N, C-alpha and C positions, 0 to 999 in steps of 0.2 A: 400884238404887242412888239415892241421892237427891241433888239437885243444889246444891252448898252454895257460894253465888256468892263468902262468905268465906275459903276454901280455894283462893284463886287466889294464886301466888307471883308477885305485879306489881312493887313497890316495888323501886327500885334496891338492890343490895348495896354493902357497903365491903367493901373485902379488906386483909388483911395478913398478914404472914409473920413469921415466928421458929421456935419450937421447943415442943415437946408433952415435960411431963416423962416422964408413963407412962401413955399412953390404954389399955395395956392393963388397967387396974386400974379404968376407969371403972363403975358400975352405972348405972342408968337415973334413980337419984336425983342422979346429979352432973351439974352444968354444965359441957360440954367446952371453954368459956371458962378454966375455972379451973383446967386443966391447958396453957394455953398461955401462954408469955411472950412477948409482941409486940415485935421487933425495928424493924420500920419499917411505916408506913400504907402501901399504895398509890394509897387513896384511892377514887373509886367506879367502879363497875363500871357502864359503859352498859346502861342497861335494854333487857332483851332481847336482849344479846347474849352473856349466859353459855351454856353447854353443859356439862352434864353427860356424859362419854361412858363408857358401860359395854359394853366389846366382847369378846364370847366368840368360844372358837375350840373346836370339838368333832374327834372322831375317830368315826368312824362304821365299825360292825362290820356286813356285810351276808351272807348265804348261801342259796343256792339259787338255782334258776331258775324265775319270775324271783326277784329278789332281794326278801330278806324284811330288813329291818333287826331286827339281834338287839341290839343295844346302840348307844350313844350317849355318849359321854363326854365331859365338860369337859376340855380339856387345859390352855387359856391362857384370862388374863381380864385385860385393860389395861383400866386407870383413867385417865382423863384429866379437865382442865377446860379447857375454852378461854373466854377473855373479853376485853373492851374495854377498857382503863383508861383515864380520862379526867383524873387529874391524877400528877403523878411532882415528885419531888425528886430529888438527886443520889446518894442510895443506893439507891431504886427504878431510877432511870434504869440506874445502872449493873448492876440485877440484870436487869433485864427487856430491856436493847440488850444486857447480857454487854459490858460495857466496862470500862476502868481507868480509875478516876478519880484525879486529883489534888488534893488540896484547897490553897488558899492564900488569896492577896487575890481568886482568882479560881477556880472551878473546874473542871477540865478531865477531860470525860468522852472519853477517845479510842478513836478508832473506826479499829482496824486489823487487819492480817490475822491476828496472833498472838490470838486472844481467851484471856481467863484461862477458869480450870477453874470450869465452871457449879457452884454450890451446888445440894446436896438442902436445902430447907426445910421447916418446917411451915406451912401455909396456912389461916389461917381467915375467912370471908366471912360476915359478918352482914347480915341485912334482915330487912325485916315483911311480912308476907301482906298484901292488899288490905285487911283491917279495920284495920292500921294498929296493933292489939296486939299479936298473935301473932308471936311473934319466930320466923325461922329462920336456923341455921346450918349451912355445910357447913365439914367440917373436913377437911382430907387432911394425914396424917401426915408422909409424907417425900414433896417432889415438887420436880422439877426442871424447869427452861424449857427447853423443846425448841422454841420458836418459829422456825420456818423465814425466814420473811417478815418484818422488822422495819421493816418500813415506817412511819410516822409523818405524818400528814396536818395540817398547819400551814395551814389554810385560811383564818384569819383572820375566820370568822364562827362557828366553831364552837370546843368545847372541842377540844387535842390527843388523837388517837386513839391509842393505843399496842395492839397487838393481842399477847395472850399466850396461850400455847400449854403446857399444864402437864401432866407425865407423872408419874404417881401408882407410887411404890416401895413396899415392904412397910417398914413402920414398924420401926426396930431392937429393938423390944420381942420382936418376933414372930419377926425373924432369929433373936435369942441364947435363945428361950426355943420348943422345937418342942415344948410342950405346950400353948401358947395355940392356940385355934381361928382358925384359917385364915380364917374366914368374916368377921372385924372387923379384916383386916388392913391396909387401904388408909385408911380414913376412914370418916366417917358423915355422915350428913344428921340433924340434930337440930331437933327442931319441937317448941315450948312445947306441953307439954299444957293442955287445956282445965281451968281450975279451976271 
């Protein structure tokens, strides 16, 4: 395998959330962004902080003495995405910190014991490889913020850090249509093809 210095994901991503119309009908000729309607922009993702989690759980069947593995089946796949957000406004603050916001002459983001219901949104992250011309996009069709520690650092010397942990769920198109291939139901990584 040849070493290609331009195929490194180095530049920071920008993140936004909204809704995907119907990602199940997309082909390799379609841009995932054409299926996405942005509701709000989260801002920059701190470089080096993004982690795409793919965790698989298997069931094994063994027989004999000593044991011989007969089969190993995938029983669960969990997809998640964690990152540090560096900018926010009142709508993203409400979503990321799970607060209720009252708007008027002042915007009040209430920190209470009875948090509002978390919404599942579509998420789209966009950036470039180190060459600066090859675009990369990460799409999550339906993700819920499950951040446990919502601490934010207000150091005065750096941008405010807001940790975000997303857990992916199956997009509604796959839930409603059992004929769709379940290998595509959480999201995708889209890389611009070489021209």
